[in-house]
C-alpha positions as CSV (number, residue, x, y, z in Angstrom):
1,M,-21.9,24.1,10.9
2,A,-22.1,21.2,13.4
3,Q,-19.0,20.5,15.3
4,I,-17.8,17.1,16.3
5,H,-17.0,17.2,20.1
6,T,-13.6,15.9,21.0
7,P,-11.8,15.3,24.3
8,E,-10.2,18.3,25.9
9,R,-6.8,16.9,25.2
10,A,-7.6,16.7,21.4
11,Q,-7.8,20.3,20.4
12,P,-7.2,21.2,16.7
13,L,-3.7,20.5,15.7
14,Y,-1.4,23.3,14.6
15,S,-0.6,21.4,11.4
16,E,-4.2,21.8,10.2
17,E,-3.8,25.6,9.8
18,Y,-0.1,25.6,9.0
19,T,-0.3,23.2,6.1
20,R,-2.9,25.3,4.3
21,K,-0.7,28.4,4.7
22,V,2.6,26.8,3.4
23,M,1.6,24.0,1.1
24,P,0.1,24.8,-2.4
25,P,-3.4,23.4,-2.9
26,V,-2.9,21.7,-6.3
27,L,-4.5,18.3,-6.0
28,T,-7.7,17.7,-8.1
29,T,-10.1,14.8,-8.3
30,F,-8.2,13.3,-11.2
31,G,-4.9,13.7,-9.4
32,M,-6.2,12.2,-6.2
33,T,-7.7,9.3,-8.1
34,A,-4.4,8.7,-9.9
35,T,-2.5,8.7,-6.6
36,Y,-5.0,6.3,-5.1
37,L,-4.6,3.9,-8.0
38,V,-0.8,4.0,-7.8
39,I,-0.8,3.5,-4.0
40,I,-3.1,0.5,-4.0
41,F,-3.1,-1.2,-7.4
42,F,0.0,-3.5,-7.4
43,I,-0.7,-5.4,-10.6
44,V,1.7,-8.2,-9.7
45,N,-0.6,-9.2,-6.8
46,A,-2.9,-10.5,-9.5
47,A,-0.3,-13.1,-10.4
48,I,0.0,-14.3,-6.8
49,A,-3.8,-14.4,-6.4
50,A,-4.0,-16.5,-9.6
51,S,-2.2,-19.3,-7.7
52,G,-5.6,-20.1,-6.2
53,G,-7.2,-20.9,-9.5
54,A,-10.8,-19.8,-9.9
55,S,-11.0,-19.2,-6.1
56,A,-8.9,-16.1,-6.8
57,F,-12.2,-14.4,-7.9
58,T,-13.9,-15.6,-4.7
59,Y,-11.2,-14.0,-2.5
60,L,-10.9,-10.8,-4.6
61,L,-14.6,-10.2,-4.3
62,L,-14.8,-11.3,-0.7
63,G,-11.9,-9.0,0.2
64,A,-13.5,-6.2,-1.6
65,I,-16.8,-6.6,0.1
66,T,-15.6,-7.3,3.6
67,F,-12.4,-5.1,3.7
68,F,-11.8,-2.8,0.8
69,I,-15.2,-1.2,0.4
70,P,-15.7,-0.8,4.2
71,C,-12.3,0.9,4.5
72,A,-13.2,3.2,1.6
73,I,-16.5,4.1,3.3
74,A,-14.9,4.8,6.7
75,T,-12.1,6.8,5.0
76,A,-14.6,8.9,3.1
77,Q,-16.6,9.6,6.3
78,L,-13.6,10.5,8.4
79,A,-12.0,12.7,5.7
80,H,-15.3,14.5,5.3
81,M,-15.3,15.3,9.0
82,F,-11.6,16.1,9.3
83,P,-10.2,17.1,5.8
84,H,-6.7,17.8,7.1
85,E,-3.1,16.8,6.3
86,G,-2.1,13.5,8.0
87,S,-5.3,11.5,7.5
88,L,-5.4,8.7,10.1
89,Y,-3.0,10.5,12.4
90,N,-5.3,13.6,12.4
91,W,-8.5,11.6,12.7
92,T,-7.2,9.6,15.7
93,H,-6.1,12.8,17.4
94,H,-9.6,14.2,17.2
95,T,-11.0,10.9,18.6
96,L,-8.5,9.5,21.1
97,G,-6.0,12.3,21.7
98,G,-2.3,12.7,21.3
99,Y,-0.8,9.4,22.5
100,W,-2.9,7.2,20.4
101,S,-2.7,9.4,17.3
102,F,1.1,9.2,17.5
103,F,1.0,5.4,17.9
104,V,-1.5,4.9,15.1
105,G,0.3,7.4,12.9
106,F,3.6,5.6,13.4
107,C,1.9,2.2,12.5
108,S,0.5,3.8,9.4
109,W,3.8,5.3,8.4
110,M,6.1,2.3,9.2
111,P,5.1,0.2,6.2
112,A,6.2,2.9,3.8
113,S,9.9,1.9,3.8
114,L,9.0,-1.8,3.3
115,V,6.6,-1.0,0.4
116,M,9.2,1.2,-1.2
117,V,11.7,-1.7,-1.2
118,S,9.2,-4.3,-2.3
119,A,8.0,-2.1,-5.2
120,S,11.6,-1.6,-6.3
121,D,12.1,-5.3,-5.9
122,T,9.3,-5.9,-8.5
123,V,11.5,-4.2,-11.1
124,I,14.3,-6.6,-10.2
125,T,12.0,-9.6,-10.7
126,L,10.8,-8.4,-14.1
127,L,14.4,-7.7,-15.2
128,Q,15.4,-11.2,-14.2
129,G,12.4,-12.6,-16.1
130,L,13.5,-10.8,-19.3
131,H,17.1,-11.7,-18.9
132,S,17.9,-14.7,-16.7
133,D,21.6,-13.9,-16.6
134,W,21.1,-10.4,-15.3
135,L,21.4,-9.5,-11.6
136,T,22.3,-13.0,-10.6
137,E,24.0,-12.0,-7.3
138,P,22.1,-10.5,-4.3
139,W,24.6,-7.6,-4.0
140,Q,23.8,-6.7,-7.6
141,Q,20.1,-6.7,-6.9
142,G,20.6,-4.6,-3.8
143,L,22.7,-2.1,-5.8
144,V,19.9,-1.6,-8.4
145,L,17.4,-1.3,-5.6
146,I,19.4,1.5,-3.9
147,C,19.6,3.3,-7.3
148,I,15.8,3.2,-7.7
149,L,15.3,4.4,-4.1
150,L,17.7,7.3,-4.6
151,L,16.0,8.2,-7.9
152,S,12.6,8.1,-6.1
153,A,13.9,10.5,-3.4
154,F,15.1,13.0,-6.0
155,L,11.9,12.9,-7.9
156,A,9.7,13.1,-4.7
157,M,11.5,16.3,-3.7
158,Q,10.3,18.1,-6.8
159,R,7.2,20.3,-6.9
160,L,4.0,18.5,-6.1
161,K,2.6,19.4,-9.5
162,M,5.6,17.7,-11.2
163,V,5.3,14.6,-9.1
164,Q,1.6,14.6,-9.9
165,Y,2.4,14.7,-13.7
166,L,4.6,11.6,-13.1
167,I,1.9,9.8,-11.3
168,N,-0.7,10.7,-14.0
169,G,1.7,9.4,-16.7
170,A,2.3,6.2,-14.8
171,V,-1.5,5.6,-14.5
172,L,-1.8,5.9,-18.3
173,L,1.0,3.3,-18.7
174,I,-0.7,0.9,-16.3
175,F,-3.9,1.4,-18.3
176,V,-2.0,0.2,-21.4
177,A,-0.6,-2.8,-19.5
178,V,-4.0,-3.8,-18.1
179,F,-5.6,-3.4,-21.5
180,L,-2.9,-5.7,-23.2
181,V,-3.1,-8.2,-20.3
182,G,-6.9,-8.0,-20.3
183,I,-7.4,-8.7,-24.0
184,S,-4.9,-11.6,-24.0
185,G,-7.4,-13.9,-22.3
186,P,-10.3,-13.4,-24.7
187,I,-8.0,-13.6,-27.7
188,W,-6.5,-16.8,-26.4
189,I,-10.0,-18.4,-26.3
190,L,-11.1,-16.9,-29.7
191,T,-8.0,-18.3,-31.4
192,G,-9.1,-21.8,-30.5
193,H,-7.2,-22.5,-27.3
194,A,-8.7,-24.0,-24.2
195,S,-8.8,-22.2,-20.9
196,A,-6.1,-23.3,-18.5
197,T,-8.6,-23.0,-15.7
198,N,-11.9,-24.9,-15.5
199,F,-14.3,-22.1,-14.4
200,A,-17.3,-24.4,-14.8
201,D,-16.2,-26.6,-11.8
202,P,-17.8,-25.1,-8.7
203,S,-15.2,-26.7,-6.5
204,Q,-12.5,-24.6,-8.1
205,W,-14.2,-21.4,-6.7
206,A,-14.5,-22.8,-3.1
207,I,-12.5,-21.8,-0.1
208,N,-10.2,-24.6,0.9
209,W,-9.2,-24.6,4.6
210,D,-6.5,-27.2,4.3
211,P,-3.3,-25.5,5.8
212,A,-1.0,-27.6,3.6
213,H,-2.8,-27.7,0.3
214,G,-5.6,-25.2,0.6
215,N,-6.1,-21.6,-0.6
216,I,-6.8,-19.9,2.7
217,N,-3.5,-18.0,2.4
218,L,-5.1,-15.8,-0.4
219,F,-7.2,-13.8,2.1
220,G,-4.1,-12.2,3.6
221,L,-2.7,-11.5,0.1
222,V,-6.0,-9.9,-1.1
223,T,-6.1,-7.7,2.0
224,L,-2.7,-6.5,1.2
225,A,-3.9,-5.8,-2.4
226,Y,-6.6,-3.5,-0.9
227,L,-4.6,-1.7,1.8
228,G,-3.9,2.1,1.6
229,T,-7.3,3.9,1.2
230,E,-6.1,6.6,3.5
231,V,-2.7,7.3,2.0
232,P,-3.6,9.9,-0.6
233,L,-5.4,11.8,2.2
234,N,-2.1,12.2,3.9
235,M,-2.1,15.2,1.6
236,A,-5.7,16.3,2.3
237,G,-4.5,19.8,3.2
238,E,-3.1,20.2,-0.4
239,V,-6.4,19.4,-2.1
240,R,-7.8,22.2,-4.3
241,E,-11.4,21.2,-4.2
242,Q,-13.2,19.6,-1.2
243,K,-15.3,17.3,-3.4
244,A,-12.1,15.6,-4.6
245,I,-11.7,14.0,-1.1
246,T,-14.8,11.7,-1.6
247,R,-14.9,11.5,-5.4
248,H,-11.5,10.0,-5.7
249,L,-12.4,7.2,-3.3
250,F,-15.4,6.2,-5.4
251,W,-13.6,6.1,-8.7
252,G,-10.3,4.8,-7.3
253,T,-12.0,1.9,-5.5
254,L,-14.0,0.9,-8.6
255,L,-10.9,1.0,-10.8
256,V,-8.8,-1.0,-8.4
257,I,-11.4,-3.8,-8.2
258,V,-12.0,-4.0,-11.9
259,F,-8.3,-3.9,-12.8
260,Y,-7.5,-6.8,-10.4
261,L,-10.3,-8.9,-11.8
262,I,-9.3,-8.2,-15.4
263,A,-5.6,-9.1,-14.8
264,T,-6.4,-12.2,-12.8
265,A,-8.9,-13.5,-15.3
266,S,-6.4,-13.4,-18.2
267,L,-3.7,-15.1,-16.2
268,L,-6.0,-17.9,-15.2
269,I,-7.3,-18.3,-18.8
270,V,-3.8,-18.5,-20.4
271,Q,-1.6,-19.9,-17.7
272,G,-3.8,-21.1,-14.9
273,A,-2.8,-21.4,-11.3
274,E,0.9,-21.9,-12.4
275,A,1.1,-18.2,-12.9
276,G,1.4,-17.8,-9.2
277,A,4.7,-19.7,-9.1
278,V,6.2,-17.5,-11.7
279,G,5.2,-14.3,-10.0
280,G,4.8,-10.9,-11.6
281,F,6.6,-11.9,-14.8
282,S,3.6,-14.2,-15.7
283,L,1.8,-11.0,-16.7
284,I,4.5,-10.4,-19.4
285,S,4.8,-14.0,-20.5
286,T,1.0,-14.2,-20.9
287,V,1.0,-11.2,-23.3
288,Q,4.1,-12.6,-25.1
289,T,2.4,-16.0,-25.6
290,V,-0.8,-14.5,-27.0
291,L,0.1,-11.2,-28.7
292,G,3.8,-11.6,-29.3
293,S,7.2,-10.5,-27.9
294,W,6.6,-6.8,-28.9
295,A,3.5,-6.6,-26.8
296,G,5.2,-8.3,-23.9
297,T,8.1,-5.8,-24.1
298,I,5.6,-2.9,-23.9
299,V,3.9,-4.5,-20.9
300,A,7.2,-5.0,-19.2
301,L,8.3,-1.4,-19.7
302,C,4.9,-0.1,-18.6
303,I,4.9,-2.1,-15.4
304,M,8.6,-1.3,-14.5
305,V,8.1,2.4,-15.0
306,Y,4.8,2.2,-13.0
307,F,6.5,0.5,-10.1
308,I,9.3,3.1,-10.1
309,V,6.7,5.8,-9.8
310,I,5.0,3.8,-7.0
311,V,8.2,4.3,-5.0
312,V,8.0,8.0,-5.7
313,A,4.3,8.2,-4.8
314,Y,4.9,6.3,-1.5
315,N,7.9,8.5,-0.6
316,H,6.1,11.8,-1.1
317,S,2.8,10.7,0.3
318,F,4.1,9.2,3.5
319,S,6.6,12.1,4.0
320,R,3.5,14.2,5.0
321,L,3.0,12.1,8.1
322,L,6.5,12.9,9.3
323,F,5.9,16.6,8.2
324,V,2.8,17.0,10.4
325,G,4.4,15.1,13.2
326,G,7.2,17.7,13.2
327,V,4.9,20.6,12.9
328,D,2.8,19.4,15.9
329,L,6.0,18.7,17.9
330,R,5.4,15.0,18.1
331,L,8.7,14.6,16.2
332,P,11.8,16.8,16.1
333,P,10.6,20.0,14.3
334,K,13.5,19.8,11.9
335,I,11.8,16.9,10.2
336,S,9.1,19.3,8.9
337,F,11.6,21.4,6.9
338,L,10.3,22.4,3.5
339,N,12.6,22.8,0.5
340,R,12.2,25.5,-2.1
341,H,9.5,23.4,-3.8
342,R,7.5,23.4,-0.6
343,V,8.1,19.7,-0.1
344,P,9.2,18.0,3.2
345,A,12.6,17.1,1.9
346,R,14.2,15.9,5.2
347,A,11.2,13.5,5.8
348,I,11.9,12.1,2.3
349,V,15.6,11.7,3.1
350,L,14.7,9.8,6.3
351,Q,12.3,7.4,4.6
352,T,14.8,6.7,1.8
353,A,17.6,6.1,4.3
354,A,15.4,3.6,6.2
355,S,14.6,1.8,2.9
356,I,18.3,1.7,1.9
357,I,19.3,0.3,5.3
358,F,16.7,-2.5,5.0
359,T,18.0,-3.2,1.4
360,L,21.6,-3.5,2.7
361,I,20.5,-5.9,5.4
362,A,18.3,-8.0,3.1
363,F,20.4,-8.2,0.0
364,M,24.0,-7.5,1.0
365,V,24.3,-9.0,4.5
366,I,21.9,-11.8,5.2
367,P,22.5,-13.7,1.9
368,Y,26.2,-13.9,2.6
369,I,25.8,-14.9,6.3
370,F,23.0,-17.4,6.1
371,S,22.4,-20.2,3.5
372,L,19.3,-19.1,1.7
373,S,17.6,-19.8,-1.5
374,S,19.0,-19.2,-5.0
375,P,19.7,-15.6,-6.0
376,A,17.0,-16.0,-8.7
377,S,14.3,-16.5,-6.1
378,L,15.7,-14.2,-3.5
379,A,14.0,-11.1,-4.9
380,L,10.6,-12.8,-5.1
381,E,10.9,-14.2,-1.5
382,I,11.9,-10.9,0.0
383,Y,9.1,-9.2,-1.9
384,N,6.5,-11.5,-0.4
385,I,7.9,-11.6,3.1
386,S,8.1,-7.8,3.3
387,Q,4.6,-7.4,1.9
388,A,3.2,-9.9,4.4
389,S,4.9,-7.9,7.2
390,V,3.3,-4.8,5.8
391,T,-0.1,-6.5,5.9
392,L,0.3,-7.2,9.6
393,I,1.4,-3.8,10.6
394,W,-0.9,-1.8,8.3
395,A,-3.9,-3.9,9.2
396,I,-3.5,-2.8,12.9
397,S,-3.6,0.9,12.0
398,T,-6.5,0.3,9.5
399,A,-8.7,-1.1,12.3
400,F,-8.6,2.4,13.8
401,F,-10.7,3.7,10.9
402,F,-13.6,1.9,12.4
403,I,-12.7,2.5,16.1
404,N,-12.5,6.3,15.3
405,L,-15.8,6.2,13.5
406,M,-17.8,4.5,16.3
407,L,-16.2,6.6,19.0
408,L,-17.2,9.8,17.2
409,Y,-20.7,8.5,16.8
410,F,-21.2,7.5,20.5
411,R,-19.6,10.7,21.7
412,D,-22.0,13.1,20.0
413,K,-24.7,11.4,17.9
414,A,-26.5,14.6,16.9
415,A,-23.3,16.2,15.6
416,F,-22.2,13.0,13.9
417,H,-25.5,12.7,12.0
418,K,-25.2,16.3,10.7
419,K,-21.8,15.4,9.2
420,R,-22.8,12.0,8.0
421,I,-22.5,11.3,4.3
422,F,-23.6,7.6,4.3
423,P,-26.8,5.9,5.6
424,M,-26.2,4.9,9.3
425,W,-26.7,1.1,8.5
426,V,-23.8,1.3,6.0
427,L,-21.5,2.8,8.6
428,V,-22.5,0.3,11.3
429,L,-22.1,-2.7,8.9
430,S,-18.7,-1.4,7.8
431,S,-17.6,-1.0,11.3
432,I,-18.5,-4.6,12.2
433,V,-17.2,-6.3,9.1
434,G,-14.1,-4.2,8.6
435,P,-12.3,-4.9,11.9
436,L,-13.1,-8.6,11.6
437,A,-11.5,-8.7,8.2
438,C,-8.4,-6.9,9.7
439,L,-8.1,-9.6,12.4
440,I,-8.5,-12.5,9.9
441,A,-6.0,-10.9,7.5
442,I,-3.4,-10.6,10.3
443,I,-3.8,-14.3,11.4
444,D,-3.9,-15.5,7.8
445,S,-0.8,-13.5,6.7
446,L,1.2,-14.7,9.7
447,F,0.5,-18.4,9.5
448,F,0.0,-19.2,5.8
449,S,2.7,-18.8,3.2
450,W,1.9,-16.8,0.1
451,I,4.3,-18.6,-2.2
452,P,5.3,-22.3,-2.7
453,L,9.0,-21.4,-2.3
454,I,8.5,-21.0,1.5
455,S,6.7,-23.5,3.7
456,N,4.2,-22.5,6.4
457,A,6.7,-23.6,9.1
458,H,9.3,-21.2,7.9
459,W,6.9,-18.5,6.7
460,W,5.5,-17.5,10.1
461,L,9.0,-17.3,11.5
462,L,10.3,-15.1,8.7
463,V,7.2,-12.8,8.6
464,G,6.8,-12.7,12.3
465,G,10.5,-12.1,12.9
466,M,10.5,-9.2,10.4
467,T,7.4,-7.7,11.9
468,V,8.7,-7.9,15.4
469,F,12.0,-6.4,14.2
470,C,10.2,-3.5,12.5
471,L,8.0,-2.8,15.5
472,A,11.1,-2.9,17.8
473,I,12.9,-0.4,15.6
474,A,9.8,1.8,15.4
475,T,9.3,1.7,19.2
476,I,13.0,2.7,19.8
477,G,12.8,5.3,17.0
478,S,9.6,6.8,18.3
479,L,10.9,7.1,21.9
480,F,14.0,8.8,20.6
481,A,12.0,11.0,18.3
482,T,9.6,12.2,21.0
483,S,12.3,12.8,23.5
484,E,14.3,14.7,20.9
485,A,11.3,16.8,20.0
486,S,10.6,17.6,23.7
487,W,14.3,18.5,24.2
488,Q,14.3,20.8,21.1
489,V,11.1,22.6,22.3
490,L,12.5,23.0,25.9
491,E,15.8,24.3,24.5
492,K,14.0,26.8,22.3
493,E,11.9,28.0,25.3
494,V,15.0,28.4,27.5
């Protein structure tokens, strides 16, 4: 078998062998596809995309072609070459060595806590939509968020097979929700109602570059909606069959694109661009308007359970990055401790603690120190600000998909071609378009507000400030972690 030549400093990681010895290989194509869907498909993003009217389809398709599909292609190629636990962390190690693999791995891991909070926050938003007199105070919202985070930690610490059952069940629920939302649009038209969006007007599909009244902000949002192709492969060492690594990327990518288009179409037909101002609850109100309150209640329950499981999926998937970091002595070895279910429990505890600290600051400290918006809109604003920060940080690490791919090619072309699973022109095109899309997404997410509640002038300060804060915490934390890891190794040797 052809070997990909790597720098001398980038020898095979100990975690590659260790993981397969201690972690049960239980993940199948279906399980990986379900995890992929839960990690990437945030159905509420369809509501925010709908704020652009018919141009939402332009951006969803543009984002899929220029960002999502290139990322999936690069992910599949790299995972085929290096099918090991840790995904991007491992791939970068084999390309650029230890320093860069740690940096990129940290950038890849850092959004986990923010996404866990924002996913939990979606449950708050939906509950407020169902009962406007519920959770009216920020501290109440924060308390519920902490309960969801603690529940997710408990569930994520169970056997991988049990967690996979939860994820599979959540996917079935979101299928039901997408089906009910999806049929609402056609039924609305068939029962004699006019579409709330004029799809026949070409100008409605166009990209509007006006910073104040345009729709250019949608590209950053769509990029967020497609981030995370590598996350299920954090568990690549626990895959039962090798073919699952590439198959789940094909089916998962196809389902994500189709689901976003279906949900967005129905929102635009029934409610139009106003759905964006309402947020995720517009999915429920659309179904309630067309099919009745019973159907709306079903959709609400399906989406809320789905988002709770999203928190579980992120917690247990990203814990593998900390696990391999501990095994490879990039982090304190204690972080790689496995409980009796062969799950990195301490890594899950650390991630949950980070999410709870962020929740305490965002919901129980800042609202009572600074004069902010109404409690009713606080959850929606924090969701979008944190998600925009996630886009900035995550897009940086995503760009390394393509950097790794091209470096591997130029380092040893003959060996690369023997391991290649796509035509070379596809890989080259993906490696040109993908990084450009990452750069545009970073600029777009920083300077253009995703929601009308926050102006562009305040948006970049809030998003930029949160991103800088997270990067600063990550830098300090990584310095402490690496020094602690070195000290523990030295202490053990002595």
